N, C-alpha and C positions, 0 to 999 in steps of 0.2 A: 568144825572150827577150821579156822585158816591159820596155818602155822608158817612162820618164817624161820627157816632154819639158819642158825649162826653157822659160819664157815666150818668150825670144828664139828658141829652136829652133822652137817652134811658129810663131812670126810669120815667121821666115825661110823655113821650109818652105812655108807658104801663099804667101808673095811670090816663091818661087823665087829667093831672095837667095843670091848667090854667096858670102856669108860663111858658110853652113852648109858645114861641112867635107864632103869626099867620103865619108869614113867614116860620119858622122852621115847624110848624105843617103841612102847605101846602107842603112843600118840602118833608117831610117823607111820606105823604099821596100819593104823585104823584107816581103812579106805574111805570112810566117811568124812576124814579130814582132808582138806587141800593143803599140800605142802608146797611151798614156794622157796626158791633160792634166788636171792638178790644178786643183780648184776655186780654189785660192790663186793660180794663174796667171790666172784669169778675174777674180779680185778685183783683182790687180796691173794688168791692162790696163784694167779700169773706172776704177781711180784715176788712171792716166796719161792716160787719155782725158779725164777730168774736169779734170786739170791742164794740159791742152793739150799733153802731152808725146808723145801718140800719137795718130795718125789711123788709123782702121780702114776709112774709106770708107763705113761705115754704122754704125749703133749697135752696142754690145757685145751687145744682146739679139738682133740679127739676125746679126751677124758670127760670133760664137762657135758658136752651134748649126749654122749653115750649113757652116762650115768643118769642124766636128767630123763632120757627116754626110758631107760631100764626100769626106773623107779617111779615113773609117772609124775615127776616134779615139774612145777611150773616155773619159768624164769620170770622174776619181778624186775621190770626195768627201773632204772633211775630216772625219775622225773624231775623237772626244775622245782616243783613244790617240795620235794623231798630235800633237795640240797638247800633250798631257802629255809626250811624248817630247822635245819641244823643250827642256823645263826641264833635261834632263840633258845636252844638247849642249854641248861645248867651244865656245868663241867664235872658231873659226877663220873664221867668217863672221858679219858683223853684220846682213846683209840679212834682215828677219824673214820674207819670202816664201821666200827660198832656205833658211832654217832649216826651214821647214815641209816643203819639198821633200825636204830631207835626211832628216827624221823619216819622212815617208812612204816614201821609197826603202828606208830601213833596215827598217821595219816590214813593208812589203809585199814586200820582197826584189825591187826594182826597179833597173834601171840608169838612170842620168840622161844624156840627151842634152844636153850643155851645153858652151859654150866655157870656162866657168869651171873652173880646175883645183882650186879650194879644196874641191870635193866629195869629192875623193880623200882628203883629210886626215880625213875622217869614216869611211873605209872603205867609201864608196859606189863601186860600179863606175861610171865615167864613159865614155860613148861620145862620142868627138870625133876 
């Protein structure tokens, strides 16, 4: 299965945070699954760091590539088709980062690892 990690799922995985559900943990740990982190999540982390709402223990430039490599995750770029798909999404979710994740999941046929149940309203498979 191809899994798109929501920003919090990525951060909770890296921190071994108990808020990550057992099912989500097992899916990420399963090496037969491909785990992707969207560039939009990197952007979200950078914004939160700059606002003082997130501390990574190092710079975003160091943290993200290091954790991606350590965990064998793949970076999912943001394509024009992803941003264009956002225009046709219903407003089940107002968060612009999550709306891009929905578009990416739909177009790339990915399941989303997220605590947020709103993703299912878009017809996206949610692992939690």
